[in-house]
C-alpha positions, 0 to 999 in steps of 0.5 A: 488448457493443456498447452502441449496438447494444444500445440501438438493438435495445431501442428497435426492439423496444419501438417494435414492442411499443408499436405493436402495443399501440396497434393492438390498443387501437383495437378493445379494449373499455372496461375491457380484454378481461379481465372479472376483472383480478385473475385475469388478473394472477394468470396473468400472475404465473405467466408472469412468474415462470416467465420470471424463474426460468429467466432467473435460472438461466441468467444465473447459469450464464452468469456462472459460465462468464464468470468461469471464462474470465476466471480461466482466462486470468489463471491461464494468463498467470501460469503462463506467466510462472512457467514462463519463470523455471523454464526458466532452471534447465535447461541453457543450450541447453534454457533458451533453447529453452523460453523462446523457445517460451513467448514464442511460446505467449503470442503465439499466444494473444494474436494467434491463439487470441483471434480464434478464440474471438471467432469461436467457431471454436477447437476442443478442440485443443492450442496448437501451441507446447504440443506444441513445449514437450513435444518440447523437454522430452522431450530434457531430462535433469536432471543436478543437484539444481536441474535435477531440482527444476526439471523436477518444477516444470515438469511441475506448471506445465504441468498448471496451464497446460493446465487454465487454458487449458481453463477459458479456452476453455470459454466461447468456444462458449457453454454454454446449450443451444439448447432453453433459448434456445427456451424462453426466447424462447417465454416472452418471446413468450407474455408479450408476447402476453398483455400485448396483452390488457390493451389498454384503449380507456378508458385513455390511450394513453401509459399503455398504451404505458408498460405494454407498453414497460417490460415488453418493454424489461426482457425485451429488456435481460435477454436481451441480457445473457444473450447477452453472458455466453454469448459473452464474448469480444468487443472490445466493452464488457465483453468478455474481452480477452487483457490478462493474457497481453499483460502477461505478454509485456511482462514476459517481453520486459523479463526477457529484455533484463535477463538478456541472453537474445537467442536468436532466437525460433522464431516471428514477432510474432504467434506463427506458426512461422518 
């Protein structure tokens, strides 16, 4: 979330709300438009409760998706690192190919997929390097007990990696349906209009401004939080970043240097095929 932009938006919305309240207050009767303030407060309580319940449910839903995406990204990165280790138990030819393709997979996630997720353009399609890994694995014929064990472990890790990736990209497109956004903004607008009828020419202007400003500021801030949780992939504060996969890339580079695997990689530094 861009905190500066969010703060400016809240100030603008609150300013408009206060201006509207003070404008209505100029012609409002002394004591306000409501003859029975208790009944008016009861109706306002119903509106506020409906808004709060719906907002609370949506925040919980969006945060669950946010946390699932974060967990999926971390699990995917860990699984890629584990697969690099598993690949070393295959024959030297296939070990080098699988290791290089795993490095390219990680680079593609960091430099390509993450940008697509931030733009909301990543469709439900497999990573191209996942397909290359499968093509390479098809040619592997385990001939020893250790290779057979590594082969089975590799298949399990592939399933874990694909499941984690699915969790990661699930939150990229937003999970809150448009009708719920419409209802939420409708309730917020209804509460704001209802607040204007509390305008009272007999009450001081600062008190009236505080009355509507505090309510509108709270609703706006909560809506901004909900929007952030619904689109968690961003370079701003709190946004999900490929930190786990970047750490995995660093570990893999160090491991390759230690083991002396200097086979040329089939991709450039950002994961594009050569």
